[in-house]
MIDREN-276117 format. One record per residue: residue number from 0; x, y, z of N, C-alpha, C in turn. Coordinates in pm, whole numbers. Example, Ala and Ser with C-alpha at 12.3 -4.5 7.8 and 13.67 -1.06 7.14 Angstrom:
// residues 2
PT;0;1319;-569;780;1230;-450;780;1320;-330;780
PT;1;1285;-225;708;1367;-106;714;1290;3;787
This chain:
// residues 182
PT;0;-671;1587;1043;-567;1664;979;-612;1810;981
PT;1;-526;1897;1026;-558;2039;1037;-495;2116;922
PT;2;-575;2203;861;-521;2288;755;-438;2398;819
PT;3;-317;2413;769;-225;2512;824;-221;2636;736
PT;4;-228;2617;604;-207;2728;513;-262;2693;376
PT;5;-316;2788;306;-354;2771;166;-286;2882;87
PT;6;-244;2850;-36;-179;2950;-118;-195;2917;-265
PT;7;-174;3018;-349;-177;3002;-494;-36;3002;-547
PT;8;-7;2912;-639;124;2905;-704;99;2877;-850
PT;9;136;2969;-936;113;2953;-1080;-34;2922;-1109
PT;10;-123;2997;-1045;-267;2983;-1063;-322;2847;-1020
PT;11;-252;2777;-934;-303;2652;-879;-314;2667;-728
PT;12;-428;2625;-675;-451;2634;-531;-385;2516;-461
PT;13;-308;2544;-356;-241;2441;-277;-285;2456;-133
PT;14;-290;2345;-62;-321;2345;80;-210;2271;152
PT;15;-165;2330;262;-67;2263;346;-142;2220;471
PT;16;-136;2089;501;-205;2034;616;-104;1966;706
PT;17;-137;1959;833;-50;1890;928;-129;1778;991
PT;18;-70;1658;989;-134;1543;1052;-135;1564;1202
PT;19;-248;1536;1263;-265;1559;1406;-159;1485;1487
PT;20;-95;1557;1580;1;1497;1670;135;1462;1606
PT;21;160;1512;1485;285;1479;1417;348;1606;1362
PT;22;468;1589;1308;534;1698;1237;521;1681;1087
PT;23;440;1583;1042;423;1559;899;334;1665;838
PT;24;378;1720;727;300;1818;653;270;1761;515
PT;25;149;1783;468;106;1733;338;75;1852;248
PT;26;130;1850;129;104;1953;30;10;1892;-73
PT;27;-108;1948;-86;-205;1889;-178;-264;1993;-269
PT;28;-294;1948;-386;-363;2025;-487;-473;1935;-540
PT;29;-598;1973;-528;-705;1883;-569;-701;1845;-717
PT;30;-642;1926;-802;-642;1897;-945;-519;1820;-990
PT;31;-404;1857;-940;-282;1791;-983;-175;1810;-877
PT;32;-69;1738;-893;42;1750;-800;166;1785;-882
PT;33;235;1887;-840;355;1931;-909;459;1819;-911
PT;34;532;1810;-1019;637;1708;-1032;737;1716;-917
PT;35;765;1835;-871;864;1852;-766;811;1821;-626
PT;36;682;1811;-609;625;1793;-475;568;1654;-451
PT;37;581;1562;-545;516;1432;-529;606;1337;-452
PT;38;609;1357;-319;678;1263;-233;574;1161;-184
PT;39;617;1068;-103;527;960;-61;410;1014;22
PT;40;434;1115;105;326;1171;185;222;1241;97
PT;41;270;1311;-5;179;1379;-97;98;1276;-176
PT;42;163;1169;-218;92;1063;-288;-15;1001;-200
PT;43;17;982;-74;-79;926;22;-200;1018;36
PT;44;-175;1145;52;-284;1241;65;-368;1249;-63
PT;45;-302;1249;-178;-373;1255;-305;-458;1130;-326
PT;46;-406;1015;-286;-481;889;-293;-609;899;-211
PT;47;-596;950;-89;-714;964;-3;-815;1062;-64
PT;48;-766;1171;-123;-855;1269;-185;-924;1213;-308
PT;49;-854;1129;-382;-910;1073;-506;-1022;974;-478
PT;50;-1015;906;-364;-1117;807;-323;-1143;702;-431
PT;51;-1037;655;-493;-1047;552;-596;-973;429;-545
PT;52;-1023;374;-434;-957;263;-367;-971;135;-449
PT;53;-871;50;-440;-868;-82;-502;-863;-79;-654
PT;54;-841;35;-715;-837;44;-861;-737;-55;-922
PT;55;-615;-67;-870;-521;-162;-931;-570;-307;-927
PT;56;-643;-343;-823;-694;-480;-811;-793;-510;-922
PT;57;-865;-410;-966;-967;-430;-1069;-923;-373;-1204
PT;58;-793;-374;-1227;-734;-324;-1351;-776;-181;-1383
PT;59;-800;-104;-1279;-834;36;-1295;-713;125;-1275
PT;60;-734;251;-1288;-627;349;-1274;-652;436;-1152
PT;61;-550;459;-1075;-554;556;-967;-449;660;-1001
PT;62;-495;781;-1031;-403;885;-1079;-292;917;-981
PT;63;-324;921;-853;-222;954;-753;-113;847;-751
PT;64;-153;720;-752;-55;611;-750;29;611;-878
PT;65;-38;627;-991;34;626;-1118;133;741;-1128
PT;66;92;858;-1081;180;975;-1083;303;949;-996
PT;67;281;898;-874;393;870;-785;487;769;-849
PT;68;433;660;-902;516;556;-962;594;610;-1082
PT;69;531;696;-1161;601;752;-1278;722;835;-1237
PT;70;718;891;-1118;829;971;-1067;926;891;-981
PT;71;879;777;-928;959;698;-835;945;549;-866
PT;72;1005;505;-975;994;363;-1010;1074;276;-914
PT;73;1162;337;-838;1234;269;-731;1206;347;-602
PT;74;1166;275;-499;1134;340;-373;1260;369;-292
PT;75;1263;485;-231;1375;521;-143;1357;450;-8
PT;76;1463;445;68;1456;389;203;1354;466;286
PT;77;1352;597;271;1256;681;345;1112;644;309
PT;78;1085;625;181;950;588;138;912;449;189
PT;79;1004;355;183;978;220;232;947;225;381
PT;80;1023;302;457;998;314;601;861;376;629
PT;81;826;478;552;695;542;566;583;441;541
PT;82;597;363;433;496;263;399;488;153;505
PT;83;602;108;553;603;5;657;538;57;785
PT;84;565;183;820;502;242;939;350;244;926
PT;85;300;275;808;156;273;786;101;132;807
PT;86;166;34;747;119;-104;760;122;-152;904
PT;87;221;-111;979;238;-161;1115;161;-82;1220
PT;88;126;42;1191;67;122;1298;-65;189;1265
PT;89;-99;201;1142;-222;274;1107;-345;197;1155
PT;90;-433;269;1222;-559;209;1265;-660;209;1150
PT;91;-642;298;1058;-735;315;947;-695;223;831
PT;92;-784;133;795;-753;40;687;-737;110;554
PT;93;-800;226;534;-782;297;408;-636;339;389
PT;94;-568;373;498;-425;406;489;-346;282;448
PT;95;-382;168;506;-313;44;471;-343;4;326
PT;96;-465;30;280;-499;0;140;-416;84;44
PT;97;-381;206;86;-292;289;4;-162;214;-26
PT;98;-104;156;77;23;83;59;1;-37;-33
PT;99;-104;-115;-5;-130;-234;-85;-156;-197;-231
PT;100;-238;-95;-254;-267;-53;-391;-140;-6;-461
PT;101;-56;68;-390;69;115;-450;160;-3;-485
PT;102;161;-106;-404;249;-220;-429;209;-300;-553
PT;103;87;-283;-603;49;-346;-729;135;-295;-844
PT;104;190;-176;-828;271;-116;-935;418;-159;-930
PT;105;462;-215;-820;603;-251;-803;621;-402;-812
PT;106;719;-444;-891;753;-587;-899;903;-598;-914
PT;107;967;-644;-809;909;-696;-686;879;-584;-588
PT;108;790;-615;-495;770;-520;-385;895;-528;-298
PT;109;929;-421;-230;1049;-426;-145;1039;-537;-40
PT;110;1145;-610;-26;1154;-718;72;1117;-669;213
PT;111;1153;-543;244;1126;-488;376;977;-474;405
PT;112;892;-480;301;748;-467;321;675;-601;320
PT;113;743;-706;280;677;-836;263;610;-882;393
PT;114;682;-884;504;625;-931;630;506;-849;675
PT;115;514;-718;660;403;-630;701;282;-646;609
PT;116;306;-667;482;196;-691;388;124;-822;424
PT;117;201;-926;452;142;-1054;491;65;-1040;622
PT;118;122;-967;717;55;-945;846;-80;-875;826
PT;119;-85;-774;740;-211;-704;713;-311;-798;646
PT;120;-263;-880;556;-351;-976;489;-412;-1071;592
PT;121;-331;-1117;686;-378;-1209;790;-479;-1139;882
PT;122;-452;-1015;918;-539;-942;1010;-671;-900;948
PT;123;-673;-878;818;-794;-831;752;-896;-944;746
PT;124;-1009;-926;810;-1108;-1032;820;-1200;-1042;698
PT;125;-1196;-946;610;-1284;-945;493;-1220;-1021;378
PT;126;-1276;-1136;342;-1217;-1215;233;-1206;-1141;100
PT;127;-1291;-1044;79;-1284;-968;-45;-1169;-867;-45
PT;128;-1121;-829;74;-1017;-727;82;-882;-779;129
PT;129;-877;-895;192;-748;-944;238;-654;-972;122
PT;130;-710;-1005;8;-627;-1034;-110;-553;-911;-162
PT;131;-604;-793;-129;-539;-669;-175;-394;-665;-126
PT;132;-369;-720;-9;-233;-726;46;-156;-847;-5
PT;133;-227;-952;-35;-164;-1078;-72;-115;-1082;-217
PT;134;-195;-1032;-310;-161;-1045;-452;-26;-984;-491
PT;135;8;-864;-443;141;-812;-479;254;-901;-426
PT;136;232;-963;-310;334;-1053;-252;349;-1178;-338
PT;137;237;-1234;-381;241;-1352;-466;309;-1322;-600
PT;138;275;-1209;-656;333;-1169;-785;484;-1151;-773
PT;139;528;-1093;-663;670;-1064;-645;752;-1184;-602
PT;140;697;-1266;-513;779;-1370;-449;733;-1512;-477
PT;141;622;-1527;-547;580;-1660;-589;500;-1735;-483
PT;142;426;-1831;-533;336;-1910;-451;408;-1988;-342
PT;143;518;-2053;-376;586;-2140;-279;640;-2061;-160
PT;144;698;-1945;-185;752;-1865;-73;639;-1819;19
PT;145;528;-1777;-39;416;-1729;42;355;-1846;120
PT;146;343;-1961;57;293;-2080;129;385;-2112;247
PT;147;515;-2103;224;612;-2130;331;593;-2031;447
PT;148;576;-1903;415;553;-1802;519;425;-1833;597
PT;149;321;-1873;526;195;-1909;593;214;-2029;684
PT;150;283;-2130;634;305;-2250;715;381;-2218;843
PT;151;483;-2133;833;560;-2092;951;472;-2018;1050
PT;152;394;-1924;999;306;-1845;1085;200;-1933;1150
PT;153;150;-2029;1074;46;-2118;1126;99;-2206;1239
PT;154;222;-2254;1222;285;-2338;1325;301;-2263;1457
PT;155;339;-2136;1448;371;-2058;1567;263;-1958;1607
PT;156;156;-1947;1527;58;-1842;1549;-51;-1877;1648
PT;157;-121;-1774;1689;-235;-1793;1777;-360;-1826;1695
PT;158;-471;-1845;1761;-595;-1885;1693;-640;-1783;1591
PT;159;-632;-1653;1623;-673;-1549;1528;-586;-1549;1403
PT;160;-456;-1566;1421;-366;-1571;1305;-397;-1692;1218
PT;161;-422;-1804;1282;-453;-1927;1207;-582;-1911;1127
PT;162;-682;-1844;1184;-807;-1818;1111;-781;-1725;993
PT;163;-698;-1623;1014;-664;-1530;907;-592;-1600;793
PT;164;-501;-1688;825;-427;-1763;723;-522;-1855;647
PT;165;-614;-1917;718;-711;-2005;653;-796;-1928;552
PT;166;-836;-1805;588;-913;-1722;494;-830;-1690;370
PT;167;-701;-1674;388;-614;-1636;275;-582;-1753;182
PT;168;-588;-1872;231;-552;-1989;148;-638;-1999;22
PT;169;-757;-1945;29;-844;-1942;-89;-774;-1875;-208
PT;170;-694;-1773;-180;-630;-1695;-286;-499;-1756;-336
PT;171;-458;-1866;-280;-333;-1930;-324;-361;-2022;-442
PT;172;-362;-1962;-559;-392;-2035;-683;-266;-2039;-769
PT;173;-211;-2157;-788;-82;-2167;-856;-82;-2118;-1000
PT;174;-188;-2134;-1073;-189;-2096;-1214;-175;-1946;-1231
PT;175;-246;-1872;-1148;-250;-1727;-1162;-122;-1659;-1116
PT;176;-52;-1716;-1018;60;-1644;-958;193;-1715;-970
PT;177;202;-1820;-1047;328;-1894;-1055;437;-1804;-1108
PT;178;542;-1786;-1033;657;-1704;-1075;749;-1790;-1159
PT;179;782;-1743;-1276;868;-1822;-1364;1014;-1801;-1328
PT;180;1092;-1902;-1350;1238;-1893;-1331;1301;-1852;-1461
PT;181;1355;-1732;-1465;1417;-1683;-1588;1566;-1675;-1571
């Protein structure tokens, strides 16, 4: 990411950066983010700067995620598309963890992200981290739906996908994630 410009606004230092090879610009302030500037890209950048990964999984707080959620309790189509693009194309797992960590705050997670979240869970070979993608899905859609998705993928999947699903089955615990019918 290349820094394009730095400026002061109301005695706060801001940096404008451009992601390499894109037209995306990120407005960041190391101390805080203005209420008017906290879009999904800014939240993503602030999350990376905060370096407090997996906080929601361990009942911790991530200021960038909490700030974004406080301003956007419902995700826009644009934000959902941005998050799905990260899940589907990002080579960096830390970018994907941003999406997973953010989804801990949403119940239900958007249906449009369910397949990509499950795909990341399957692809992640680390048993300690694959659950980061799985738990928000279980919380939102329940054990039976996720089991059904796994069974479908297992029937039609290749050997790597089947191994990934097998690693994830450990986290399918009915007591912890049973969705109640209200």
